[in-house]
C-alpha positions as CSV (number, residue, x, y, z in Angstrom):
1,M,73.3,60.6,125.9
2,F,72.6,58.8,128.9
3,I,68.9,58.4,129.7
4,G,66.5,56.4,131.3
5,E,66.4,54.3,135.0
6,F,67.9,51.3,135.8
7,Q,67.7,48.8,138.9
8,H,71.3,47.1,139.4
9,N,72.8,45.7,142.8
10,I,76.2,46.6,144.4
11,D,78.3,43.1,144.7
12,E,80.0,42.5,148.4
13,K,83.1,43.8,146.4
14,G,81.6,47.5,145.9
15,R,81.0,46.5,142.0
16,I,78.1,47.6,140.1
17,A,76.8,46.5,136.7
18,V,76.5,49.1,134.4
19,P,73.7,49.3,131.9
20,A,74.0,47.9,128.8
21,K,73.0,50.9,126.9
22,F,75.8,53.0,128.7
23,R,78.5,50.8,128.1
24,R,79.9,52.2,125.2
25,Q,79.6,55.6,126.3
26,I,82.1,55.2,129.0
27,S,84.0,52.3,127.4
28,S,87.5,54.7,127.5
29,G,86.7,55.2,131.4
30,A,85.2,57.7,133.2
31,I,85.2,59.4,136.4
32,I,83.3,58.7,139.5
33,T,82.7,61.7,142.3
34,K,80.3,62.8,144.4
35,G,77.0,64.2,143.3
36,I,75.9,67.6,143.8
37,D,72.9,66.6,146.0
38,H,75.1,64.9,148.3
39,S,72.9,61.6,147.8
40,C,74.1,60.6,144.8
41,L,77.3,60.0,143.0
42,F,78.3,61.0,139.4
43,V,79.8,59.1,136.5
44,I,81.1,61.0,133.5
45,P,83.3,60.1,130.6
46,K,86.5,60.6,130.7
47,R,86.0,62.4,127.6
48,D,83.9,64.9,129.0
49,W,85.0,64.9,132.1
50,G,88.3,66.7,130.4
51,I,86.0,69.2,129.2
52,F,84.3,69.7,132.5
53,A,87.5,70.2,134.8
54,K,89.3,72.8,132.2
55,K,86.0,74.9,133.0
56,F,87.6,74.8,136.4
57,A,90.4,75.5,135.7
58,L,90.6,78.4,133.5
59,S,87.6,80.1,135.7
60,P,88.3,83.5,136.6
61,N,86.4,82.5,139.6
62,I,89.3,80.9,141.4
63,S,89.9,83.9,144.1
64,Q,86.0,83.1,145.4
65,A,86.2,81.1,147.9
66,N,82.6,78.5,146.9
67,S,84.2,78.4,143.8
68,R,87.6,77.0,145.8
69,A,84.9,75.1,148.1
70,F,83.3,73.2,144.8
71,A,85.9,72.5,143.0
72,R,87.6,70.7,146.1
73,F,84.4,69.1,146.6
74,I,84.3,67.6,143.3
75,F,87.9,66.6,142.5
76,S,88.8,65.3,145.8
77,G,85.8,62.8,145.6
78,A,86.7,62.0,142.3
79,S,87.8,58.3,141.2
80,D,88.9,56.8,137.9
81,V,86.5,53.9,136.8
82,D,86.4,50.9,133.9
83,L,84.2,48.9,132.9
84,D,85.8,45.1,133.9
85,T,84.8,42.2,131.4
86,Q,81.3,41.9,133.1
87,G,80.4,45.7,132.3
88,R,80.8,46.5,135.7
89,V,82.4,49.3,137.7
90,L,83.7,49.3,140.9
91,I,82.7,51.9,143.5
92,P,85.5,53.3,146.0
93,D,84.0,52.2,149.6
94,Y,84.0,56.7,150.5
95,L,81.9,57.1,148.1
96,R,79.8,53.9,148.4
97,S,79.6,55.4,152.2
98,F,78.5,59.4,150.9
99,A,76.1,58.4,149.0
100,G,74.7,55.9,151.2
101,L,74.6,53.4,148.7
102,K,74.0,49.7,150.2
103,K,72.9,46.4,147.7
104,S,70.0,47.6,145.9
105,A,70.6,51.0,143.7
106,K,69.4,52.9,140.6
107,I,71.6,53.8,137.8
108,I,69.9,56.8,136.0
109,G,70.7,59.1,132.9
110,V,71.0,62.5,133.1
111,Y,72.2,64.0,129.4
112,N,76.0,63.4,130.0
113,R,76.2,61.8,132.9
114,M,75.0,58.8,134.8
115,E,74.1,59.3,138.5
116,I,74.2,56.4,140.8
117,W,71.6,56.3,143.9
118,D,70.2,54.1,147.1
119,E,67.5,53.1,145.6
120,T,64.8,53.9,148.7
121,T,66.7,57.6,148.4
122,W,66.0,57.6,144.7
123,R,62.4,56.9,145.5
124,Q,61.7,59.4,148.1
125,Y,63.6,61.7,145.8
126,K,61.5,61.3,142.6
127,A,58.4,61.3,144.5
128,K,59.3,64.8,146.0
129,I,59.9,65.8,142.7
130,E,57.0,64.7,141.1
131,G,54.7,66.2,143.7
132,S,56.5,69.8,142.9
133,S,56.8,69.3,138.8
134,E,54.0,72.1,137.9
135,E,56.6,74.3,140.2
136,I,59.5,73.5,138.8
137,A,58.6,73.7,135.5
138,E,57.2,77.5,136.0
139,K,60.6,78.0,137.2
140,M,62.5,76.4,134.4
141,A,60.2,78.6,131.9
142,D,61.4,81.9,134.2
143,L,65.1,80.7,133.0
144,G,64.1,80.0,129.1
145,I,63.9,76.8,129.2
C-alpha cells in the first residue's frame, strides 16, 4: 500500500527519486500517466496496471463517448518506467509539462498508486481540501464510506 507524503527534487534529466518505502512495490516496473485532476501524475505498479487496463478492455461502456475519451486520456499519456540503480524513475517531458512539474515535487501515496505533484500545486490543493474536510466527510458518509 502506498501511503505518506514525500519531498523530492526532479533533476535536469527529468528523473525523480522514488521514496525508499515505495521502491519494492514498483521494483518490477510501473506505468506513469496523466492524473485525473490535471495537476498530477499517477504511478501505478505494472501488476496493478494490468488489472486497471483490463477493466477498460472489457467494459461494456466502450460505446459511450465519455468512456472512450477517458480511455484515450489515460492510455495515450501512459509510459513504462523502471527504477534505475539509484531508485529514480524518468518522467517523460510531456508528462512533466502536463503536471506543471518543475524542480521541487511531492510524491504522495494514495493506496494503490503514487501521485507526483508540483510542490506549490500540491500545497494549494491540500489547503483547499483541508479547508473543506467536513463537507467531504459528509459526502463520503452519503456513499456509505
